[in-house]
C-alpha positions in Angstrom: 177.1 3.4 300.5 179.6 1.2 298.8 178.4 -1.8 300.9 174.8 -1.1 300.0 175.6 -1.0 296.3 177.5 -4.3 296.6 174.5 -5.8 298.3 172.2 -4.6 295.5 174.6 -5.9 292.8 174.7 -9.3 294.5 170.9 -9.5 294.8 170.7 -8.8 291.1 173.4 -11.4 290.3 171.8 -14.1 292.4 168.4 -13.5 290.8 169.9 -14.0 287.3 171.6 -17.2 288.5 168.3 -18.4 290.0 166.3 -17.7 286.8 168.9 -19.5 284.8 169.0 -22.5 287.0 165.2 -22.7 287.0 165.0 -22.7 283.2 167.5 -25.6 283.1 165.4 -27.5 285.6 162.1 -27.0 283.9 163.7 -27.2 280.4 161.6 -24.3 279.2 161.6 -20.5 279.3 160.1 -18.7 282.2 157.1 -16.6 280.9 158.8 -13.3 281.8 161.8 -14.3 279.7 159.9 -15.6 276.7 156.1 -15.8 276.1 154.5 -18.8 274.2 155.7 -17.0 271.0 157.7 -18.2 269.1 156.5 -21.7 269.7 159.6 -23.4 268.2 161.8 -21.9 270.9 159.8 -23.8 273.5 159.8 -27.1 271.7 163.6 -27.4 271.5 165.1 -27.8 275.0 168.5 -26.4 273.8 167.2 -22.8 273.7 165.9 -22.4 277.2 168.9 -24.4 278.6 171.4 -22.3 276.6 169.7 -19.1 277.8 169.8 -20.4 281.3 173.5 -21.0 281.1 174.0 -17.5 279.8 172.1 -16.1 282.7 174.0 -18.2 285.2 177.4 -17.2 283.8 176.3 -13.5 283.6 175.2 -13.6 287.2 178.5 -15.0 288.4 180.4 -12.4 286.5 178.2 -9.6 287.8 178.7 -10.8 291.4 182.4 -11.1 291.3 183.9 -8.8 288.6 183.6 -5.5 286.9 181.0 -6.7 284.4 179.8 -3.4 282.8 179.8 -4.9 279.3 178.0 -8.0 280.5 175.3 -5.9 282.1 174.8 -3.9 278.9 174.6 -7.1 277.0 171.9 -8.5 279.4 169.9 -5.2 279.2 169.9 -5.3 275.4 169.1 -9.0 275.3 166.0 -8.6 277.5 165.0 -5.5 275.6 165.3 -7.3 272.3 163.1 -10.2 273.6 160.4 -7.7 274.7 160.4 -6.0 271.2 160.5 -9.2 269.1 158.5 -11.7 271.3 156.6 -10.1 274.2 155.0 -7.3 272.4 154.0 -9.3 269.2 152.5 -12.0 271.5 150.5 -9.5 273.6 149.3 -7.4 270.7 148.6 -10.0 268.0 148.7 -13.6 269.3 147.5 -13.8 272.9 143.8 -14.8 273.1 143.4 -12.3 276.0 143.1 -8.8 274.6 145.9 -6.3 275.3 143.4 -4.1 277.1 143.5 -6.6 280.0 145.9 -5.3 282.5 147.3 -8.7 283.6 148.7 -9.6 280.1 151.4 -7.0 280.5 153.1 -8.4 283.6 155.5 -10.7 281.8 156.7 -7.9 279.6 156.8 -5.6 282.5 159.0 -7.9 284.6 161.4 -8.4 281.7 161.5 -4.6 281.2 162.6 -4.4 284.9 165.2 -7.1 284.3 166.5 -5.0 281.4 166.4 -1.8 283.5 168.2 -3.6 286.3 171.0 -4.6 284.0 171.4 -1.1 282.8 171.4 0.2 286.4 174.1 -2.3 287.3 176.1 -1.2 284.2 175.8 2.4 285.5 177.1 1.3 288.9 180.2 -0.2 287.3 180.7 2.9 285.2 180.2 5.2 288.2 177.1 6.9 286.9 173.3 6.8 287.1 171.4 5.0 284.3 168.4 7.1 283.2 167.0 4.4 281.0 167.6 1.7 283.7 165.7 3.5 286.4 162.8 4.3 284.1 162.4 0.7 282.9 162.5 -0.5 286.5 160.1 2.1 287.8 157.5 1.3 285.1 157.1 -2.2 286.6 156.9 -0.7 290.1 154.1 1.6 289.0 152.4 -1.4 287.3 152.7 -3.4 290.6 151.1 -0.4 292.4 148.3 -0.1 289.9 147.5 -3.8 290.3 146.6 -3.2 293.9 143.8 -1.0 292.7 142.8 -3.1 289.7 142.7 -6.4 291.7 142.3 -5.3 295.3 140.3 -8.4 296.4 143.1 -10.8 295.1 146.0 -8.7 296.4 144.4 -8.4 299.9 144.5 -12.2 300.3 148.3 -11.9 300.3 148.3 -9.6 303.4 149.3 -11.8 306.4 146.4 -12.2 308.8 148.4 -11.0 311.8 148.8 -7.6 310.2 145.0 -7.1 309.9 143.1 -4.5 307.8 144.0 -6.2 304.5 142.2 -3.7 302.2 143.8 -0.7 303.9 147.3 -2.2 303.4 146.4 -3.2 299.8 145.6 0.4 298.8 148.3 2.0 301.0 151.1 -0.2 299.5 149.7 0.3 296.0 149.8 4.1 296.4 153.3 3.9 297.9 154.6 1.8 294.9 153.1 4.2 292.4 154.5 7.2 294.3 158.0 5.7 294.5 158.0 4.8 290.9 157.0 8.3 289.8 159.5 9.8 292.2 162.4 7.7 290.8 161.5 8.5 287.1 161.2 12.2 287.7 164.1 12.4 290.3 161.9 13.7 293.1 163.8 13.1 296.3 165.1 10.1 294.3 167.7 8.9 296.9 165.1 8.6 299.7 162.4 7.3 297.4 164.6 4.5 296.2 165.9 3.7 299.7 162.3 3.5 301.0 161.3 1.4 298.0 164.2 -1.0 298.7 163.1 -1.3 302.3 159.5 -2.0 301.3 160.6 -4.6 298.8 162.8 -6.3 301.4 159.7 -6.4 303.7 157.7 -8.0 300.9 160.5 -10.6 300.6 160.6 -11.4 304.3 156.8 -11.4 305.0 155.2 -12.6 301.7 157.7 -14.3 299.3 159.9 -16.1 301.8 157.0 -17.8 303.7 155.5 -18.9 300.3 158.9 -20.3 299.3 159.2 -22.2 302.6 155.7 -23.5 302.5 155.6 -24.4 298.8 159.2 -25.2 297.8 158.4 -27.8 295.2 155.5 -25.8 293.4 156.4 -25.3 289.8 159.8 -27.0 290.3 160.8 -24.4 292.8 159.0 -21.4 291.2 158.1 -19.9 294.6 161.8 -19.9 295.6 162.7 -18.2 292.4 159.9 -15.6 292.8 161.3 -14.8 296.3 164.8 -14.3 294.9 163.3 -12.1 292.1 161.8 -9.9 294.9 165.4 -9.5 296.2 166.4 -8.5 292.7 164.0 -5.6 292.7 165.2 -4.6 296.2 168.8 -4.7 294.9 167.9 -2.5 291.9 166.3 0.1 294.1 169.3 0.1 296.4 171.7 0.7 293.5 169.5 3.5 292.1 169.6 5.2 295.5 173.4 4.8 295.8 174.3 5.9 292.3 172.0 8.9 292.4 173.4 9.9 295.8 176.9 9.7 294.4 175.9 11.9 291.4 174.4 14.5 293.8 177.5 14.5 295.9 179.8 14.9 292.8 177.6 17.8 291.6 177.9 19.6 295.0 181.7 19.1 295.0 182.0 20.7 291.6 180.0 23.8 292.7 
């Protein structure tokens, strides 16, 4: 179990480093970190570069040290950006209405980043983070719903050698929704999180990694970063499984 939690923590740390490096390369914020609002933050290179450096340093510390306070800081930072930037942009500035499902993905991913940071903080503290697992699971449910909202688009990502693209689109969508709900309400949470981690690892191996290999220069390496972010979500699910398993074992010992 300890090895799995270490793998999950390293996956999260590497993803923070990758996102930070990418922002320094493109000299701008990634959309899941900061939307087009406020515009001034995008016009001055120092802001995305400085944020990128913070993410890189945080990732290094999370990978190699007991970085509970760093994780809490990251979780609060991402949450603050959602409240002050993502939500105002979606609700009042974005020309696409907030009733359109796709406008919420940037905020949803940042919410998962925040949740992941709180989950890692809980790992260092030896406890399960309720807020962290809920934030993360909301994105997983959102991903699952997208399979039903945009089935024709999602089905194009199913490798041809698997076959039956529409079946797998709906099946995986239902599995994502079910796992997210199970983690939120602690329904067989250990196994739900382990199975989700396994599914996300398969996504990395069969979808994201081939895209990264075939299109390494797209968006100055965006496909590579997206692949690493898939590993981040896998790592968060692993740590949720381990921390909740530890909590269950401690409760049994006390009784």
